[in-house]
N, C-alpha and C positions, 0 to 999 in steps of 0.2 A: 507219542509212543505207542505201543501195541494191544494185546488185548489183557493179554494176562497181566501185567501190567497194572494198566489199569480196574482192577476185581482187583488185585495188591493192594493199593493205594483206598480203592472203596469202604474192603473189607479192615481196615486199620480208621476208618472215620468212622465206626462204628463202636469200639472202642472206649472205653474206659480208661481214665490216668492212668488208675496202680496196671492196667494192664498193659499201655503207652508204654509204662514205663518196662515190663514186663521183658517188650517185646526189644526193647532199647538194651538193657542187658544181654539176650543173646544175640541180636548187630551187630555188638559194640564192642561186649566181655568182658567191661565193666558196668557199673551205675550209674541211668540222669543221675546230671549237676539236678541237685537238693530243689531248688526252688525255678528248675524250667517250667512253665506255662504249660497247658498241652495239647493248644495252640503251635508252639515252636515244639514237641514231642514232635507230636506229627508228623508237622514241615522238614524235619531232620527225618522222620524218617520214612515219606512216600521220595525223598530229595534220594536218600539209602536203599533205598526198593532199581527204581528211574537207573539208580550209577550204577546199580550190579546186570539189571536187562544191558541197560545201554550204551557200557562204560561211566571211566572218571574226569574226571580234570584234563588239561592238555597239557603239554608238555613245559608248556609259559605260563598258565597262571603255576603248575606247581609249582615251576622253579621261586615264582613272587616269592610261594606260602612258603618253601622254604628257607629265602632271606630271610623272610618277618621271622620267624621261628629261631635264630639266629642269628639276630640280633641281641644286639646288649641289653639290658636292665631298661638303659636310660634307649633308647629307642634307637640310637644313631644308623642304624643301618635302614631305617622304617621311618627314618626323615622327607620321605618323596612324597611329594605332593599325588598323592593318585587320583586326590579328584579333581585335578586338572586335566589327566589320561580316559578318565567315563564315558564309555561311546555315547552315544545315542540309545537310547532303548532297555538300559541299562538296570535292571528296578533295587533297589535300595528298602528292604525292610528292618525294619528297632523297632521292640515290643516297647511299650514307655506303661507302666501303669494299669497291666495286662491288654492290655490295646497293644492291637500290632498296626503302627505307620507303616503308608508302600509309597513311596515315591519317586519317580519312572525320567530313567534324564533325558532330555528333547536334545538337540540341532542347538540354544541356546533358553539354558535353565534348566530348570528342572519342576517338574505337572505335580500336585499333593495336589488330588479328589479333586481335580479338576482346573485346580489354580495353578495358571502358571507366576513361577519363584526366578528369582534374579542369581537367588544365594542358598543352597543347601540353613546357613545359618538363620535366615527369617521365618526358614520351616518350620526345625529346630526350637524357634524363639513361637511361634502360630503354636504346634505340638503341646509341648512344654508352658509356655507365659513367662520364662524366663532369657534373656541372652548364654545362647549360647556356642562352639565351635559345628558348626556345621557339617564336616569332615569331622571329626571327632565324634558329637553326639551320635553319629551311625557308622563309626567304627573303621572309618576311610585316614583314620588319625590317632598316633595311643597320650597317651598325659605327654608323657614326656616330650617324647616331641613337640608339642607346645609348644612346648614349654624353655624348647631351647627354638624357636623361630623368637628371634623381640618383635618391637613390638615395626619397624622397619622392614617383616619377612626375613630377617638376614640368622 
């Protein structure tokens, strides 16, 4: 990362939430989501700074996002299983009750807070205290596509 980008990101870290919201409006041309936490505002703006300096997503990622954006409300096109395609080293980030949780995809399983887990669902349960679909909890699948998949996986 260039020094200039690092300095811009460091400058963001010193801003309070209203100032970050103002920066969001400047960067994206619309107000930030009402309930977005300061931490997520900061992360999104830092990503935007890096994206502007070093380029955006590759073509494959853009195609995937476009396909997801154009799927119907039931998520028919989005019913693929991205969890099976996660590459080792990928970081999954989820905010839950004001706390940010980060999971790292391993060759076999996942690392969460220094503990290895076999499934995202076990991590979601450790975070929430209740049963969750791990891919749903981490935003890898939407509710409609989860409901479309039966207990037998079809």
